[in-house]
N, C-alpha and C positions, 0 to 999 in steps of 0.2 A: 502492501500502501505505499503512495503516495504521499508521504508525509504534507505537517501544513504550518505555512510563518504566512502571522497576520505581521504588517507592517505601520511604522507610521502611525500607532499610535501616540495622542495627544495629551487624554482625560484620563479621570478615574474613572468618568463614564466608559469609555474605550478599558479598563482595566479591569468593569465590573463584568462586559458583552466578553471576556476571555475566561476569566474567569468561570462564566454560567458554559461556554463553546468547548471551552478545551480545546483549542488547535494544540499542536507542538512547537512550536514556534511563537514568541511573539514579539515588531522588533521597535526600536525606538531611536529618531533622528536627534544625538547631538550636537549639535552646535556646531549648526551648516544652517545661517543667515537665509540659505536660495532653496532653500523646500518648508512650503509652509507648516509644513511637520513637527520644526522642527523644533529643539527646548532646551531651557540652558539646563548644563550638568549635574549640577544637584538632584532640580524637577526630573529629571530621567530616571534619576536614581531613587528620590524617594515617590516615584509612581514603578518602577522595577520594583521598590522591597515589599507591593501592594501584590502584583501578580504570583500566585498557585504554584509551589513548589511543582504540580505535577506540568506543568509547564515551562517548555527556558525561557530567558530571557536574553536577547541579542542585542547589543548594543552597537549603532551605528556611526559609522566616522569617515568625514571623508576629510585627509590629508591634515589628520587635528598633530600637534606636537603630540611623541610620547606618554611625557609623563601625564597631562590631561585623563590621555586614554589609559592609561595604568592605573590611575585612581580613576576615574570613574569605574572600571571593570573588579575593584571590592565591591559592586550592588549585583552585577547581570554572570549572566552562564559565559555567553559565549561575545565576541570583535567579529565584528562584519564592516569591512576594510571599504568603502566606495572612491578614493583617490584612485594617487598614483603612488602609491605606499611600494617600498622597495622590498624585497625578496631581507636581503637584510630584514629591514622592519619588523617584516615577520615574525623572524627567525627571536626574532628578539621584544618582542613584547609576548610571545607563546612562553621561552623561556622567567619571565618578570613575571607576568600574571599563572602561566598556568591554569588559561582558556582556552578553549576550540575559537580557529578565525578564519572566519568566513571572508573569502577575495573576489567579493565583486567585479566583473570584467565584462566590454563592450566589443562583443568581435563584431567584425564586419563579413569572412571568410572562415574556411573552411582549417585552413595554417596559422590563424588567430587561435583557431579551439585548441589545438594541436600543442600553441606554445604557453596558452595558459595553464595547459594539462600540466604541466610540471612545476607547478607552483608547489612549496613546501607550506600551506593553507590549508589545514583539513577539511575543504569546502571550496568549490565552487559556486558564484552565483552566475547563470547570466544575466543579462539586461541589454535592453535598446541603449539605456543611459542612466542619469541621473536621480532614479525620479521621477520619469513627465510623464508614464502609464502610456509607454510607446509598446506594439510588439513590434516582434524580428522577425528574419526570416529562420523557424527550427529548422530545416531542413540541412544548417550548417554544422548543425548538436546530434545528428545519426551517428557519426563514427566516434562516439565520444567514450572513451572502451568501459567497460564495464566499473572497476577501478575505482574511477574517477566519479566520486558523488560529488550531484551542487542541487544547486537550487537553482529552477527554474524559475524568470521574471520577469516584467515588463505589458503592461497593459493586459494583465489575466485577469479574466470576471465570470462570471455567471456561465456567459452563453460562452465561449471558446478552451478553457479546461480540461472537458471535454475532446476536442480535437487534439490537443496539446498533448494530451495523455495516452491517448491511440495513435501518433505519430514519436515520440518520445517518451523514455524511463526515466525519469526523472526523478533522483532524490527528496527532492519536495518542491513544491509549488507554494511560490510565496508574492501574495496579493493586497495591491496597498488599498487605491483606487478605488476600482475594482470593488471591495467591502462598506465602499462608505456610498451616502446620500447626502445629498446636498453638502460635502464636504465633511461631512460626520461619517467617522467606525458606525453601519448598519448592524445590527443585532441579527435581524432578519439575514441580509448576504449570507454575514460566517458565517451563523447557521446549518442555510440550504448548501453554503459552500463545501462544508466539514461532511453533514450529511449525504452531502455526490460522492466523498475520492472515497465515502467508507461502504457505501450502496456500489461505487467503480469496482473495487477489491474483492467486494462480493460475487462479482456477476464476474469477473476473469478467475479468480479461484475454481467459480461453475465452471466457466468455460475446459478451466484447466483439467477436471477430472473426466468430462467426456472422452 
């Protein structure tokens, strides 16, 4: 079953939705003013600590100073790096925090995908941009080797998640704007996406038994 990450939480109401629907991961964007979902590091930590322990919390950073990231990670389970962080940066962050790292990348073609798969990050996240909510050509991911676990992001919503799962086999689906209505996280959408992923897996299991 592909796991689910709901990203871009900003309020206590968002946290309540997460605690009730129980996706596998939830993400908070930290100190990135270009995003309307950005939070001050202290506020991000405060909200993350209200998330039930059954849901892994992810702090999303974009070219943030190492010291800020290390300090913030005391309140989070995983870090997601969405900028131009180097492999040396990734190694140092893992060493200093002991936390898992997701490296977000924007592939343009299959050669890009092959190159990014060499990262020392624990997971990759393939996206079309830095939270713009756009989809990209999923075909270029078809040859990602099974040992390289990745999150699939970029314009995913109730209408196209099924197509993404039919085309690919991502470790996790990452949804942000697709789980919102009027710019706010929507409980009904999060619940339906969660239930869809569960039912899709049950269907695949039934097909495997035939």
